[in-house]
N, C-alpha and C positions, 0 to 999 in steps of 0.2 A: 197536623201536630202543632204547627205554629199558632193556629187559631186557638187550640185548646190551652196552650201555654199562656197566650195573651189573655184569654178569658179567666184563667185561674189567677194570674197576677192582678188583674183588675178587681176580681172579687176579694183577693187578699188585701189589696190597697184600700178598698172601701170598707172592709170588715175590721181591719186593725184599729183604726181610730175609734170605731164603735165599741170594740172590746176594751180599749184603754179607758174610755169614759165609763163603761159599765163597771170596771174594777175599781175606779177611783172614787166611786160614790154615786150620787144622784146625777142624772143626765140633765144638763141645762135645758130649760123649757124651749128656748129659742132653737137649739139644735134639733130637738124632737119635732117641733113645728116645721122647721126647714126641711127635715128629712121627709115628713109627710107631704109637704107642698111639692117637693121634687118628685115624689111617687105619684102624686096626682097629675102633675105636668107630664110625666112619662106616660101615664095611662091615657091622657088626652091624645098625645102623639101616637100612641099605639092604636087607639080607636080610629084616628084619622087614617092611618096607614091601612088598617084592616078594611075600612069602608072603601078606600080607594081600590084595594084588591078586589073587593066584591063588585065594584062597578066594572073593572076591567075584565074580570072572569065571569061575567054575567052568564048564567046557565051552566056553568061548570060545577063540579062537585065541591070545589073550594068555596064558591060563592053561595051555593045552596045551603051549606052548613055553617056559614060564617056567623050566624046568630048565636051558636053555642060559644064561639070564641069571644064575641062581643059581650055576652052575659058573663063570661069568665072574667073579663077585664073589669066589668062593672062590679062584680063581687070583690075583686082585689081592691078597687077604689073604695068600696064601702068598708072593707076591712081597715083601711087607713083611717077613714072617718070615724070608725068605732073607737079608736084610740083618742081622738079629739073629743068625742062625746064624754068620755070618762073625765076628761080634764075640765070641761065647762058645764057639765050637767051633774049637779050633786046627787041626783037620784041613782046614778050608776056608779058602782064601785069599779076600781081598776081591774079586779078579778072578773067581773061581769063583762067589761069591755074586752079584756084579753080573750075570754071564752068566745065572745061574739066574733072577734077578729079571727080567731083560729078556725071557727066553724065556717066563716066566709071564705077563708083561704082554702079549706078542704073542698067547699063547693066549687070554688074557682078551678082547682086542680081537676076535679071530677068533670067539669064542663069542658076544660081543655082536652081531657082524655076522650070524652065522647066525640068532640070535634075531630080529633085526629083519627080515631077508629073509624068514624063514618066516612071521612075522606079517603082513608086507606081502602076501605071496602068498596067504595065507588070506583076508585082507580083500578082496583083488582078486577072488578066486573068489566070495566071498559077494556082492559088489556086482554082479558080472556075472550072478548067478543070480536077482537080484531080478526078480520078475515085473512086468508093466506095472501090475497092480493095486496091488502094494506100492509102486511108484514113485509112483502117484497118491496113495496114502495119505501118503507122505512129503511130497508137495507140499502136501497139505491141512494137515498138522501144521506144516510150516515154509513159510509163504507166500513167504518171501524166497528160497527155493530156485528152481532153474530151472523153467520152465513144463513141464507134462506133455507128452509126445510127441503125444497125441491132439488137443491144441489145445482141449479142453473147459475150461470154467470150473469149477474145483473149489470155489468159494466160495459155492455156492448160487445161481448164476445171476444175480449182480448185474449 
């Protein structure tokens, strides 16, 4: 609950100045460029973290499907760049750039969805394939987990 409250307060803290600028008239160009630059820096940090996870989890379901998440972050970054194209390329209108940015955001969300569904399915298959012996081993390692199906005491016969 504490994390949710912190997250909501952070979002509100970041959104309120944006709403204030939006209602006051035109957004200063420096603010818009700064927000885009911050988004691109965050995307680079996210990509570095994702690739580090892929190296650590080599061969796991998370690493095997990480390319979907990487593509999603690239789509989000391209979405930010679409806003800049409208500003500096006279051939694109603001409406075209907004449409392109929105479509890239939709593609990004779709790719994140594919990533999480594939990882969930792979983890579900893995958990179903665990043998009874492996489940007993998990119960010994984590005594707070559910009791083994055989009903035997795994703590040394206490």
